[in-house]
N, C-alpha and C positions, 0 to 999 in steps of 0.2 A: 792596173788596167784589166778589163775583162777579157775573156777569150771566147771564141766563137763556138767552143764545144760545150759551153755551159747550158743549163736547162733554159728553154725558152719560156718565159712567163707570159708574154703577150706577143701576138703576131697578127698582122693584117695581110689580107690578100686582095689586091685590086680594089682597095677601099675607095669609095667616093663619098665625100661629105658635103653637106649643104642643107638646103631648106626646100620644103614643099608647101605651097600655098594654093589651096584648091587643086587645080591640075597643072599649075606652073611650078617647074623644078628649077631651083637656082643652085648650080654646082659651085662650091667654094674651092675644092681641090679634088683630084681624082688620081687613080692609079697609084695609091699609097701602099707601098709594100715595106713594112718595117718589122724588125724583131727586137724585143727587149729581153735581155738575159738576166738570170738571177744574180743579185749582188751588184747591179750596175746603177750608177747615178747618171741620169740622162736629162739634159736640158733641152727644152723646145724653144727655139728662137726664131724670130722673124719680125718684119716691120709691123707697125700698128695696123690692125684691120685685115691682116693677111689670112686669118682664120685659125689662129692657135687655140682660142677658147672653143671654137666649133669642133676642132679635132678632139680636144680633151673631152668635151661633152659627148661626142660620138663614141669614143673609146670606153666611156664609163656608163653607156646606155641611158644617159640623161636625154640624149637626142638621137632619133633613129638615123641609121646610115642610109644613104641613097642606093648604094650598090656595094658588092663585095662581101668580105667576111672579116670578123674580128674574133680571135680566140684567146682565152686565158687558160694557161696550163693545159693547152690542147683541147679545151672544151669551147664550143661555139658560144659566143656572147648571147645569141638569141635564145639559148636553152636555159639561161640562168633565171631563176626567180629572184625577187628582191633580197630575201634572206641569204640565199647561197651567194649572190653577188657581193653582199656586204661581208661575207666571210672570205672573199677572194681579193677584193680591192677596197682600199680606203680612199676617200676623196676629201680634199681640203679646198674649199672654195673661198672667194674673196668676200662673200656676203657676211653681214654682221651676225653675231650670235643672237639667236631668237630671244633669249632671256639673259640679260647681263647681270641679273640678280643671283644667278647660280654661283656657287663657289667653284674654284678651279678644280677641286677634286671631283665635284659633281659633273662638271663638263667633261673632264677626261674619262670619267666612268661611263659616260654615254657611249663610248666606244665599245662597251661590252654588250650593248643591246642585241646584236645578232645572236648572242649565246645565252642570254638570260631567259628565264621563264616568263610567262605572260604578266606577272606582277613586277618583273624587273629586279628580282632579288639577286644580290651579288653573293656568290660563293666565296670561300676562302681563296680558291684559285683565281677568281675574277679580281679580288682585292689585291692579290699578289701581282697580277699582270698590270693593273692600274698603277700601283705604287712603283713598279719597275719602269713603266713609261714615264712617270713623273721624274724618276731618278735619271733616266737616260737623257731627258731634255733639261736637266738641272733646274727644275722649277720647284724644288722642295719648299723653298721659302715662301712660295706663292700659294701653296696648297690650300690654305683656308681663307684666302682673299676672295672677294666677290669680283666677278669679271669686269664690272664697271670701274673697278679701281685700277685696272691694268693699263699699261701703255700699249700702243699698237704692236711693238716688238714682243712684249711679254705675252700678249694675247695670241700672237702667231705661234709662239713656242707651245702654248697650251693646246692650240688646235693640232699641232704636230703630235703632241703627246696623246691626244685623243685618237688620232690615226694609228699610232703605235699600239695603243690599248686594244684597238680593233683586231690586231694580230693577223694581218693579211700579208700575202706574198708581195703584193703590189700596192704602193702608195702613189697617188697622183695629186699634184698640187697646182692650182691655177694662180699664177702670179703671187707667190708667197711673200715677196718682198715689197709689194705695193704699199705706199705711204710710209716706208721706213727710210731713215737717213742712211748715208753710205756705210757707216760702221755697222748698223744693224742689218743692212742688206748682206754684207759680207758675213756677219755672224750667223744669220739664218742659213745661208748657202753652205757655209763651213759645217754647221750642225748637220745638215742633210748629208753631206759627204761623210761625216763621222758615223752617222746612224747607218748609212749603207754599209760601211766597213764592219761596224759592230754587230749588226743584225743579219747581214746578208740578204736584206730585202731589196727589191727593185724599186727605185724611186724615180718618178718622172715629174718634172715641173716645167711650167712655162715661165719665161722671164724676159724682160728687156735688158737685164744685166749681162750682156753678151761677153764683155771682157772678163767678168768674174766667172761666168760659166765655162769659158775656155780654160781657165786655170784649174777649176775644181771638178769638172765632170769627166766621167769615163767616156761618154759619148755625147754628141750633140745631134739633135734633130733640127736641121735647117729647113725652114719652110719659106718658099718663094711663090710667086704667082704661077710658076710652071711645074714645080715638083716639091716633094719632101724627101730629103736625103739624110740618112742616119750614118754616122761614122765617128771615128775618134776626132778630137780637136786637131790633132796633128795632120791627119789626112785631109780634113776640110781645108786647112791652111795650104797644104801642098796642091790641092785641086782648085784653089781659088774660090771656094764656095761662099765665103763670107763677103767677097767683093760684089756679089750679086744681090745682097740684101738691101742696099740703099743706093740712090743715084750718086755717082761719083763726083758730081759737080759741087757737092757740099761735104759729104762724108766719105772717107776712104779707109780701107783696112790696111794697116801696116803689118806685113808678115814678120818683120824683124822684132817688133815689140809685142806682137800678137794682140793688138788693140786697134780700136777705131780712133781716128782723129779728124779734125776739121781740115778740109782741103783749102789751103790758103792761096 
């Protein structure tokens, strides 16, 4: 488990997230105060439509914040240009790969774009980092395959390898287990846990796999209609925070088994 004296990689202060359309402001969540420390695996969990993707888009500057401040390594997110931001955080989204005709190696190598010159030439150091990322995600056998030949689970591992090749302190993934069966959901989350331990990077991911996240994460960010709370899974259980995620007429959280079950 992480300790609170570790280096703070990402911090928010009184953050409000949502949307602006013309002069109308829609607040999804506000007063968000979180800290992500170096070497932590953090799961972001909550009900469908609660705003998890909106929060991740705001933390990664894909979407503007409504209020407050976000800082990465003690530098305000507002001051980052695109290249510097790409050297500080890697983002893995659920969108399809733009060109599935690329080879796995070529897709992973795109992670080096923030560091290559204008023609995109890879140095020996770049190649070493790309090959290391491929090794860390155990996709050596896929290296020369085209992306259209891959299963959803294989492609997700390739996208994680690309994020590793980007060599940032922070990796953020939006629903990395979407469309995967139970085995591959567990495999991907277990891989993220291993990568956090091996690389000491901070990895934040959103997921509907709350039971798995409780077992594997150092901390969980629980998002409800009223607030966002970050703590260890054990403390969330003690404080009853999981019980507020869903209406208890159908789904209840069992503190003994640390899992959700149908209320019979």
